[in-house]
C-alpha atoms as one frame of an Amber mdcrd trajectory, in Angstrom:
protein
 -72.261  26.385 -49.687 -73.484  29.144 -52.006 -71.275  30.536 -54.764 -69.390
  33.773 -54.063 -70.960  37.073 -55.095 -68.600  37.415 -58.055 -69.466  33.930
 -59.396 -71.916  35.386 -61.909 -69.203  37.661 -63.317 -66.779  34.737 -63.470
 -69.403  32.630 -65.233 -69.851  35.343 -67.853 -66.101  35.455 -68.449 -66.075
  31.671 -68.739 -68.818  31.757 -71.347 -67.002  34.441 -73.332 -63.669  32.650
 -73.328 -65.229  29.309 -74.178 -67.185  30.789 -77.058 -64.076  32.405 -78.461
 -62.457  28.976 -78.647 -65.278  27.145 -80.422 -64.620  25.864 -83.946 -66.638
  27.513 -86.695 -68.306  24.494 -88.294 -70.519  22.283 -86.120 -71.769  19.591
 -88.485 -72.165  16.187 -86.869 -70.128  16.996 -83.779 -72.586  19.390 -82.081
 -72.974  17.049 -79.103 -69.170  16.953 -78.751 -68.975  20.762 -78.818 -71.747
  21.065 -76.225 -70.084  18.457 -74.016 -66.684  20.155 -74.231 -68.101  23.590
 -73.501 -70.209  22.475 -70.539 -67.548  20.179 -69.070 -65.061  23.044 -68.973
 -67.785  25.371 -67.647 -68.419  22.977 -64.737 -64.700  23.130 -63.874 -64.815
  26.932 -64.024 -67.937  27.099 -61.847 -66.342  24.746 -59.326 -63.293  27.004
 -59.219 -65.418  30.149 -58.793 -67.386  28.473 -55.999 -64.120  27.763 -54.166
 -62.579  31.181 -54.904 -59.991  29.668 -57.231 -58.984  29.881 -60.841 -58.383
  26.989 -63.219 -54.892  26.835 -64.699 -53.854  24.519 -67.499 -50.841  22.307
 -66.887 -50.264  21.927 -70.630 -51.595  23.327 -73.933 -54.134  20.557 -74.641
 -55.272  20.083 -71.071 -57.793  17.298 -71.727 -57.837  14.758 -74.539 -61.553
  15.059 -75.257 -61.548  12.975 -78.446 -60.884   9.815 -76.453 -63.679  10.350
 -73.901 -66.882   9.739 -75.879 -68.596  12.529 -73.908 -68.141  10.701 -70.601
 -67.850  13.300 -67.845 -66.223  10.894 -65.367 -63.398  10.265 -67.862 -63.155
  14.001 -68.524 -62.838  14.767 -64.813 -60.289  12.013 -64.264 -58.130  13.306
 -67.112 -58.659  16.946 -66.164 -57.736  16.646 -62.505 -54.770  14.302 -62.921
 -53.041  15.713 -65.994 -54.872  18.710 -67.399 -55.735  21.380 -64.850 -54.874
  22.646 -61.410 -56.663  25.078 -59.104 -55.008  28.139 -57.618 -56.457  30.373
 -54.921 -57.562  33.840 -56.032 -56.346  35.770 -52.985 -53.577  38.085 -54.157
 -52.249  38.713 -50.646 -51.856  35.019 -49.872 -48.215  34.000 -49.344 -48.996
  30.571 -50.867 -50.560  31.951 -54.054 -49.080  29.186 -56.197 -50.450  26.562
 -53.804 -52.572  24.073 -55.740 -55.977  23.084 -54.422 -57.280  19.566 -54.994
 -60.453  18.998 -57.028 -63.295  17.114 -55.364 -64.363  14.628 -58.060 -67.661
  13.830 -56.315 -68.667  17.481 -56.165 -67.757  17.937 -59.831 -69.854  14.899
 -60.780 -72.838  16.171 -58.796 -72.530  19.594 -60.482 -72.536  17.841 -63.871
 -75.589  15.781 -62.976 -77.461  18.956 -61.993 -77.287  20.196 -65.598 -80.696
  19.962 -67.223 -81.604  19.020 -70.777 -82.599  22.651 -71.227 -79.030  23.716
 -70.399 -77.699  21.336 -73.058 -80.114  22.780 -75.619 -79.194  26.346 -74.646
 -75.513  25.526 -75.080 -76.194  24.148 -78.558 -78.141  27.270 -79.480 -75.340
  29.459 -78.130 -72.786  27.617 -80.284 -75.001  27.943 -83.378 -75.492  31.669
 -82.715 -71.777  32.137 -82.300 -71.133  30.340 -85.585 -73.617  32.614 -87.350
 -72.333  35.866 -85.839 -68.597  35.242 -85.780 -67.876  35.910 -89.501 -69.970
  39.091 -89.456 -68.198  40.423 -86.384 -64.758  39.533 -87.725 -65.526  41.453
 -90.936 -66.847  44.388 -88.926 -63.608  44.577 -86.927 -61.493  44.426 -90.103
 -63.618  47.099 -91.784 -63.215  49.326 -88.721 -59.441  48.890 -88.926 -59.452
  49.875 -92.617 -61.467  53.008 -91.838 -59.008  53.859 -89.058 -56.012  53.402
 -91.353 -57.606  55.585 -94.036 -58.310  58.268 -91.429 -54.603  58.170 -90.531
 -53.568  58.657 -94.163 -52.919  55.085 -95.297 -54.747  55.067 -98.638 -53.658
  51.668 -99.922 -55.261  49.089 -97.649 -57.520  46.148 -98.389 -58.781  42.739
 -97.216 -57.397  39.584 -98.730 -58.797  36.105 -98.170 -55.914  33.878 -97.097
 -57.754  30.571 -96.543 -61.221  29.012 -96.509 -63.715  30.536 -94.062 -64.816
  27.030 -93.063 -61.530  26.705 -91.195 -61.942  29.992 -89.337 -63.830  33.265
 -89.648 -60.430  34.910 -89.286 -59.655  33.967 -92.870 -59.108  37.553 -94.025
 -55.859  39.455 -93.792 -55.646  43.229 -93.674 -52.974  44.425 -96.074 -51.766
  48.009 -95.900 -49.034  49.703 -97.895 -47.144  52.556 -96.296 -46.465  55.441
 -98.659
């Protein structure tokens, strides 16, 4: 079965949302970050292939710290406690109907990932870590320019915590006259 025509668009959205959730400092846990990103991406691709969307059952859908990068454990935890699939058709009367994951198909999708894909994911995470602070500052600077254009003359950045925790460590402070 080939993926639907909109699978490429869905994959792009998956990559964007996953990247937005990555921590800013990689350090020794790069393999964990790559595993987490690709494991979730496999779930998303499976859902796109079956014209579904992945919905979390709870905030921390999968306890990845206890898995030691074992995809079988990830899938077991994800399909029993963490995620559910819902059909994408908006005109379906059973829209909330949950679809069951096929663990064997998920495992075969995981096994199809090449070493090159793992390396690309690592590079993508490193690039994101390098660009994220610059882009965050650009957005804040744009907001200051906008406020000054609207007549707010007293506005500035203030660092509120260490940038190693998050690139969103700056607050925009504006005083209304």
